[in-house]
C-alpha positions in Angstrom: 20.6 -3.9 -25.4 20.3 -0.1 -24.9 18.7 1.7 -21.8 16.8 4.1 -24.4 15.3 0.9 -25.9 14.2 -0.3 -22.4 12.8 3.3 -21.8 11.1 3.1 -25.1 9.4 -0.4 -24.6 8.1 0.6 -21.0 6.7 4.1 -22.6 4.7 2.1 -25.0 3.6 -0.3 -22.6 2.3 2.2 -20.5 1.0 4.6 -23.0 -0.9 1.8 -25.0 0.7 3.8 -28.3 3.9 4.2 -30.2 2.5 7.6 -31.3 1.7 8.9 -27.8 4.8 7.4 -26.1 7.0 9.1 -28.8 5.4 12.4 -27.8 5.5 12.0 -24.2 9.4 11.5 -24.6 9.9 13.9 -27.4 11.3 11.5 -29.9 9.9 10.9 -33.5 7.6 7.9 -34.1 9.7 6.4 -36.5 12.8 6.4 -34.2 10.7 4.9 -31.4 9.3 2.1 -33.7 13.0 1.4 -34.8 14.4 1.4 -31.1 11.6 -1.2 -30.3 12.2 -3.2 -33.2 15.9 -3.7 -32.7 15.1 -4.6 -29.1 13.1 -7.4 -30.2 15.6 -8.1 -32.9 18.1 -8.9 -30.2 15.9 -10.5 -27.7 14.5 -12.8 -30.7 11.1 -12.1 -29.3 8.2 -10.0 -30.2 7.1 -7.8 -27.4 4.7 -5.7 -28.8 1.5 -6.5 -30.6 0.3 -3.9 -33.1 -3.1 -3.0 -33.9 -4.7 0.0 -35.5 -5.8 1.4 -32.2 -2.3 1.1 -30.5 0.3 -1.5 -29.3 -0.1 -3.8 -26.2 2.6 -6.3 -24.9 2.2 -9.7 -26.1 2.6 -12.7 -23.5 6.5 -12.5 -24.1 6.3 -8.5 -23.6 4.5 -8.8 -20.4 7.1 -11.1 -18.9 9.8 -8.7 -20.2 7.8 -5.7 -18.9 8.3 -6.7 -15.3 12.1 -7.1 -15.7 12.2 -3.8 -17.6 10.6 -2.0 -14.7 13.3 -3.5 -12.4 16.1 -2.2 -14.6 14.6 1.2 -14.8 14.2 1.2 -11.1 17.5 0.1 -10.4 18.7 2.9 -12.7 16.9 5.6 -10.7 18.5 4.2 -7.4 22.0 4.5 -9.0 21.3 7.8 -10.0 20.1 8.9 -6.4 23.3 7.1 -5.0 25.5 9.3 -7.1 23.3 12.4 -6.2 24.2 11.5 -2.4 27.8 11.2 -3.1 27.7 14.6 -4.6 25.9 16.1 -1.6 22.3 16.4 -3.0 19.6 15.6 -0.8 16.6 15.5 -3.3 15.6 12.1 -4.9 12.2 10.7 -5.3 10.2 8.1 -3.4 7.2 6.0 -4.0 5.1 4.4 -1.0 2.0 2.4 -0.9 0.2 2.6 2.3 -2.6 1.0 3.8 -5.8 2.5 4.9 -4.8 2.7 8.4 -1.1 3.1 7.7 -2.4 6.3 5.8 -4.0 8.1 8.7 -1.7 6.7 11.7 1.6 6.6 10.0 2.2 8.8 7.0 1.5 12.2 8.0 4.1 11.9 10.7 6.6 10.3 8.5 6.1 12.6 5.8 6.8 15.4 8.0 10.1 13.7 9.4 11.2 13.1 5.9 10.6 16.6 5.0 12.9 17.8 7.7 15.6 15.5 6.4 15.3 15.6 2.8 13.3 18.9 2.0 13.6 18.7 -1.9 12.5 15.1 -1.9 9.6 14.0 -4.4 7.0 11.9 -2.8 4.3 9.8 -4.2 1.8 8.1 -2.2 -0.8 5.4 -3.3 -3.4 3.8 -1.3 -4.1 0.0 -1.3 -4.2 -3.4 1.0 -1.6 -6.1 0.9 -2.8 -8.0 -2.0 -2.5 -4.9 -4.5 0.7 -3.3 -3.2 3.0 -6.4 -2.8 3.3 -7.0 -6.3 4.1 -3.2 -7.1 6.9 -3.5 -4.5 8.1 -6.6 -6.4 8.2 -5.0 -9.6 9.9 -1.9 -8.0 7.2 0.4 -9.0 6.8 1.2 -5.5 9.9 1.5 -3.0 8.1 0.6 -0.1 4.5 -0.1 1.1 3.2 0.0 4.7 0.5 -2.7 5.1 -1.5 -4.8 7.8 -0.5 -8.4 7.6 -3.0 -10.8 8.5 -2.0 -14.4 9.4 -3.0 -15.8 6.2 -1.2 -13.3 3.9 1.4 -15.1 2.0 5.1 -13.2 1.4 6.2 -13.3 -2.1 10.1 -14.5 -2.0 11.2 -11.2 -3.6 10.0 -9.4 -1.0 11.0 -8.5 2.4 8.4 -7.8 5.3 9.8 -5.8 8.4 7.2 -5.8 11.2 6.8 -2.4 12.9 4.0 -3.0 15.7 1.2 -5.7 16.4 -2.3 -4.2 17.1 -5.2 -6.2 18.4 -8.3 -5.1 16.5 -11.6 -4.0 17.4 -15.2 -4.1 16.8 -16.8 -0.6 15.7 -19.8 0.6 15.2 -21.3 4.3 15.1 -21.9 5.9 18.4 -25.2 4.6 19.9 -25.2 1.5 17.7 -28.1 -0.8 18.4 -25.9 -3.9 19.0 -23.7 -1.6 21.6 -24.9 -4.2 24.6 -24.0 -7.1 23.1 -21.8 -9.3 25.1 -20.8 -12.0 22.6 -19.8 -12.3 19.2 -22.9 -14.8 18.3 -25.0 -11.6 19.0 -23.3 -9.5 16.3 -23.4 -12.3 13.7 -26.6 -11.0 12.0 -25.2 -7.5 11.8 -24.0 -5.9 8.5 -20.3 -6.0 8.2 -18.0 -4.2 6.4 -14.3 -5.4 5.3 -11.5 -3.2 3.9 -10.0 -4.5 0.9 -11.1 -5.8 -2.5 -13.9 -8.7 -3.0 -13.0 -11.9 -1.3 -10.8 -10.3 1.2 -12.6 -11.4 4.3 -10.2 -13.8 5.8 -9.5 -12.1 8.9 -13.1 -11.6 9.8 -13.9 -15.2 8.9 -11.1 -16.6 10.9 -12.2 -14.6 14.0 -15.9 -16.3 13.9 -14.4 -19.7 12.9 -12.5 -19.4 16.0 -15.4 -18.5 18.2 -17.1 -21.5 16.7 -19.4 -19.6 14.6 -20.2 -19.6 11.0 -18.3 -16.6 9.4 -20.7 -13.5 8.8 -22.1 -12.4 5.6 -19.8 -9.5 4.4 -22.2 -7.1 2.8 -19.7 -4.2 2.0 -16.2 -5.0 0.5 -14.6 -1.4 0.7 -11.4 -0.4 -0.6 -11.9 3.2 0.1 -10.7 4.5 3.7 -13.1 7.5 3.5 -16.0 5.7 2.3 -15.6 2.9 4.9 -15.4 5.2 7.7 -18.4 7.0 6.3 -20.3 3.7 6.3 -19.2 2.9 10.0 -19.8 6.2 11.5 -23.2 6.7 9.6 -24.9 3.3 9.1 -25.6 0.2 11.3 -22.5 -1.4 9.7 -19.7 -2.9 12.0 -16.2 -3.4 10.9 -12.4 -4.4 12.4 -10.3 -1.8 12.8 -7.2 -0.9 14.8 -7.9 0.7 18.2 -5.8 3.8 17.2 -8.7 4.8 14.7 -11.1 5.4 17.2 -9.1 8.6 19.0 -8.7 10.1 15.6 -10.0 13.7 15.4 -12.5 12.7 12.6 -13.6 9.5 14.1 -13.7 10.3 17.8 -17.2 10.7 19.2 -18.8 9.1 16.1 -17.3 5.5 16.5 -17.4 3.4 19.5 -16.1 -0.4 20.0 -18.3 -3.1 20.5 -16.6 -5.3 23.3 -17.7 -8.9 23.6 -16.1 -11.7 25.2 -14.4 -13.1 22.3 -11.1 -11.1 21.8 -10.7 -10.0 18.4 -7.6 -11.0 16.0 -4.3 -9.2 16.1 -2.8 -7.9 13.1 0.8 -7.0 12.3 1.6 -3.4 10.8 4.8 -3.5 8.8 6.9 -2.6 5.8 7.4 -4.3 2.5 10.4 -3.7 0.4 12.5 -5.4 -2.2 14.2 -8.4 -0.7 17.3 -8.4 -2.9 18.2 -4.8 -3.8 19.2 -1.9 -1.3 17.0 1.1 -1.2 17.9 4.4 -2.7 18.8 7.1 -0.2 15.5 8.8 -0.7 13.8 5.5 -0.2 16.0 4.8 2.7 15.3 8.0 4.5 11.4 7.3 4.1 11.8 3.9 5.5 13.6 5.3 8.6 11.1 8.0 9.1 8.2 5.6 9.0 9.9 3.2 11.3 10.6 6.4 13.9 6.6 7.4 13.4 5.7 3.8 14.3 7.8 3.7 17.4 6.3 6.9 18.4 2.7 5.5 17.8 3.2 2.3 20.0 4.5 4.6 22.9 1.3 6.7 22.8 -1.0 5.7 25.7 
């Protein structure tokens, strides 16, 4: 099995077409077709289903695709390790961030990384636990900064490093009609928003259940940080957020906490990485920068 064969297979799987993949890599279409055919012959399995519209991985191909991405990621790490030994300080790092982390941790972490590795290439993707963990597991992301709720399950192939704990607050727009509420029961009829994909309402449900109340109806499920904050600041929607967001320049004066007798739940902000593989130098520098930014955030009044 050759690394070029793995490269070619990955290109086709991602592009959805042998012709487009060949063009992106600067090789001929017949050469790429032959490369993948040799790979299939060696593995004794059909990896791609060819159609008139392109090529897609078969069931076997999808299983191999996960391994192929890990091989490619490990090769990139090996190259970065060698570059580090030669005294080069560039490299590349891909990180995933939760909506909260993107505002509270990422700007300072990236500033610190730029100071240490000014030539490093950085890719940032926003998401939540359920969408980012598989990308870290498959090494499509080096790291992810996420909020971990009590019900979040950790994949055995992934390591979670806690950075700090935060007690959530109920937030609503300044002058919200329910701002005088003293109990969670009074807030139950409100329109509620949750960050995350559809069905991601466990934290809010657990909060109400612990107070002996049925979970409220979640009217809005939002995966966009900007859209969520716009809804919280401009409508009567309520949501659970970390308290630091109340003091951010773009929310300060627009959002206020709704303090009720029942204490909101706690979450752990932490970092996901592969459990069985060391980080490449650039990713390791990014991890240190994230940790330093989190420590500074915790020390803030």
